[in-house]
N, C-alpha and C positions, 0 to 999 in steps of 0.2 A: 468709297475706296474699294479697290480690288484686292488689296493685301491687308486683310483684317487684323493680322497679328501685329502689323507695324505700329499701330497706336494703342494696342491693347495693354492693360496693366500686367504687372509681373504675374507669372503663373503661381497658383496656389491651389492646394487640394480643395476641390469644391465641397467635399463632404464636411469640411471644417467650418463652413460659412453658413450663416442663416439667410443670406441673400447674395446676389451677384455683386462683384466689385465694380462692374461696368455694364451699362446697358446702352446698346446702340439702337436708337429709336428712329425708324423711318416714319416721319410724321405725316407724309403724304407721298403718293406716287406721281403726283402732278409735277411737271417741270417745264420751264420755258425753253430748254434745250433738248436735243435728241442725239445724245452722244453715241458714237459708233461702238463704244466698248461698255456701255452702261450695264452693270450686272443686274439692275432692277428692271431693265427694259422700260424705264419711265420716259416721259416726254409730254408734249402738249396734248391735253385731252386724255391723259392716261391715269387720272385719279381713279382709285377703286370706288365702286358704287357704294361700298359699305364702310368707308373710312370713318374713323372715330369722330363723334361729335365733340364739341367743346366740352360739354359736361362729362362725357366719358374720358376724354383725355385728362381733364383736371382730376378725375377720380384716380386714374393711374398715377399721376404725379404725386398725389397725396399718399399713395401706397409706397412709392419710391422714397419719399421723404420719411415716412414713418418707419420704413425698414432700414433707414440709414445707408442707402446705396450711395457710395461716395462720389461716383462719376457717371455722367450720362452724356451722350452725344445726340443732337438732333440732326438728322439728315433726311434725304428723300430718295427720289425726286429732288426737288429744290425746296427745302424746308421753309424758306421765307415767302413762298407763295401762299401758304396757309393764312387765311384772314385773321386767325387767332394766334398767330405765331408769337407775337410779343406778350400776349396774355400767358401763354404757356411758359415762355422764358421767365417772366416775372414770378410766376407761381413756383417754379422749380428752384430758381436761384434764391428766392426769399426763404425757401425751405432749407437752405444750407447745402444743397447738392451742387457739386462742381459740374459746370455745363460747358460743353464745346459745341460749336456750330460747324457743320460741314456743308459748304455752299459752293456754287459756281461763281460767286462774286458779283453777279450782275444786279443784285438788289442792295449792294452795300453803299447806299447814299450816305452823305455826311450825317444827316439826321438819324438814319438807322444805326450807323456806327456809334454815334453818341449814346443812343438808347442802349446798345449792347454793352457799352462801357459802364453806363450808369446802373445797369441791372446786374453787373458783376460777372458777366460771361468770362470764363477762364481763358478761352482761346477760340479763334475762328480759323478753320482750315479751308483754304481756297485751292481748287484744282487748277493747275497750270500745266496742261499737257503739251508743252512745247515752249521753246524760247523765241519763236517767231510767230507773227500773225498767220502765216501760211499753214504751219503745222497745227497750231492751236485751233484755228477756225475749221480746219478739216476734221479734226477729232470731235470737236464740240459744235455740232451742226446747229445753226442759228446763233452761235456764240461769237463774241469778239474779244480778242486778247486785250484790246485797249480798255474795254469796259471792266474786265476783271482787274487789270492793273490800276484803274481809277478807284475801284472799290478797295483794293489793298492799300492804296495811298490814304483813303479815308479812314481805314482801320488804324493805320500807323499814326495819323494825326489825332485820332481819338484816344490813342493809348491802349488799344486792344491787342494782346499778343497774337502773332500771326504764324500759322503753319501752312506749308505748301505741300500738296500732293501731286505726284507726276506719274502718269501711266505710259509706259513705252509702247510705241507702235512702229511699224515698218518705216514710216515717214518722219518720225521724231527721235528715234533712239540715238542717232548720232549727235543730237543736241543736248544730251544729258549734262555735259560739263557746263555748257552755257546756261542751262536751266537752273543748275545749282547756284551758279554765279548770280543769275538774275534774282533768285530767291533771297540771297544774302543782301543784294543791293537794295531790295525793296523792304528790308527790315524784318524778314522772317527769322524766327528763332529755331525752327525745326523744318526739315525737308524729309518727305517720305516717298519711297518708291519700291517697286518690285516687278516681277514679271507680269506681263499681260495674261489674264486668266481666260480660259476657254469657257466662258459663261455668259449668260444674258445676251445682249446685242452682239457681243463679240463672236458668238457661235455663227451668226448670219454674216458677219462682216470680216471673218477671219482671213479671207483671201486678200483683203486690202489693209488689214490692221496688223496682222501677226508679224513680228520681227523675225528675221532669219535667226535660227538658234545659234548660228556662228557669230552673231553680233553681240550676244549676251556676255561672253567673257570680257570683251573690251568695255561694255557698259558697266559691269560690276567693278572692273579694274579702275575705271574713271571715278566711280563712286567712292571706292576705297581711298583714292588719292584726294578726292574732295573732302572726305571725312577727316583726313589728316590735315589738309589745308585750313579747314574752318574749325578745327578743334578749339573749343573755348569761345567761339564766336557764333556758331550755328551748328545744331546737331543734325547730322546727315544719317538717316536710317534707311537701310535697304534690306529687302527680304529676298533671298535667292531661291527659296523653294518654289517648285511648280505646284499646280493645283493638287495633283495626286499626292505628292510628298506632304503638302500642307494638311490634307485630310487624314492621311495615315498618322501624322504626328498628333493631330487633334484627337483622334480616336483613342490614343494612349494617354494623352495629356489634355483633357478638356479644359479650356480656359474658364475662368470664373465670370463669364459674360454671356449674355444672350441678346437676340435681335427682336425688337418689337416691330411688327409690320404695321402699315397704315391702318389696318382694320382691327388691330388689337391682338391678332394671333402672334405667337412667339416661336421663332425659329432657333434651331441649335446653332446654325452658322449660315451665312449667305449661300455658300457653295453646296449646300445640301437641301433637298426638298422637304425635310422633316420639321414639323412643328411639335411643340410639347405643351400646348395649352392655348387658352384664349382669355385675355384679360378683360374682355367684356363680361365673361361669366365666371372666371376663376380668379382667386386671389393671387397676389404675387407670391406668397409662400407656397401655395399649391403648385404654381407653375415652376417655381424653383426646384421643388422636390421632383416634379415630373421631368424637368430638364436633366437632372442627374441620372434618373432611371433611363432616359431616352438614349444617352450615349452608350449604354450597355446593351441596347437592343440589337439582336442579330440582323434586323432589317437595315440598320445603319451600316454595320460592318460589311454586310453583303453588297449594299449599294456601292461602297467604296471599292470593294474587290471587283465588282462589275465595271466600274469606271476605268480600271486598268486595261480591260479588254475592249471597252466601247466608250470612248470619250464623249460620244454624242448623247449619252443618257443625261448629260447636264441640261438638255433641252427640257427636262421635266422639273426644273427647279421651281417653277411657279405652279406646278400641280401638287399642292401640299398634301403631305401624308402625316397624320397624327401618330406619334409614338410616345411612350413614356407612361401613359395611364396614371390614374389616381390610385 
């Protein structure tokens, strides 16, 4: 997702908690698609060389379970390309942690959807960046709208709750009403969207992806109308903040969540280059304490201030810098 707060839990003072309320875990950077807007710059052949082994991943899951983290999402890249994906799903759901899968939908076969249901996955969020094959396939290079819709149909038949995520672009923003209608027609219970963020692949593709700012008022007006139209039938969430507004808000109100990268390092938030620990070497408790310290670091606030003057510094997002210290 590009709008991380859209699906985040309610805000709570992090100092009151012994562990995060929500962990967004990018379990691999490998992906079968090469999306124009991908914040992680993932794609075919893009797996990190030092991604967690199965044994290391299971150790982290055991810590999440022991710390009673209530909710975790598996994303990527495409999480379902990891050979041990279902082993990880089984380990975490049997430990009592609520699990959501964020996927492009191309691996949602009937058998895989039955497994997700049997293992107690709470929801599967599928990205549909367009209501037509032309727009979806343009945004999601190597992807096919028909494949994603087939996967969603398999989820529905298996009884797995469905969420839809939509990222606006120059060539799909006018389809937002149709996209919400499509989400409802295929059985989604939630729809999430917000502004396209100037991060990841979008930095390089901005000229062909970025909507005209003058299109956003109509975009959000349509969403408000759809929110009212589907009240009680499907939840329509939309986040109107831009990237800079989002980061300034988070600086003052850190959410009780963090991001686990495919190699075990932990980020404060996708849209910042700062890490606060490494779960290959640090315990979850140590990383959580470092996370709270990291948001107070002058380096973080200075980066956000600099972003207001030079939006291009987001090109550093994958040049990680450790903050927070033990």
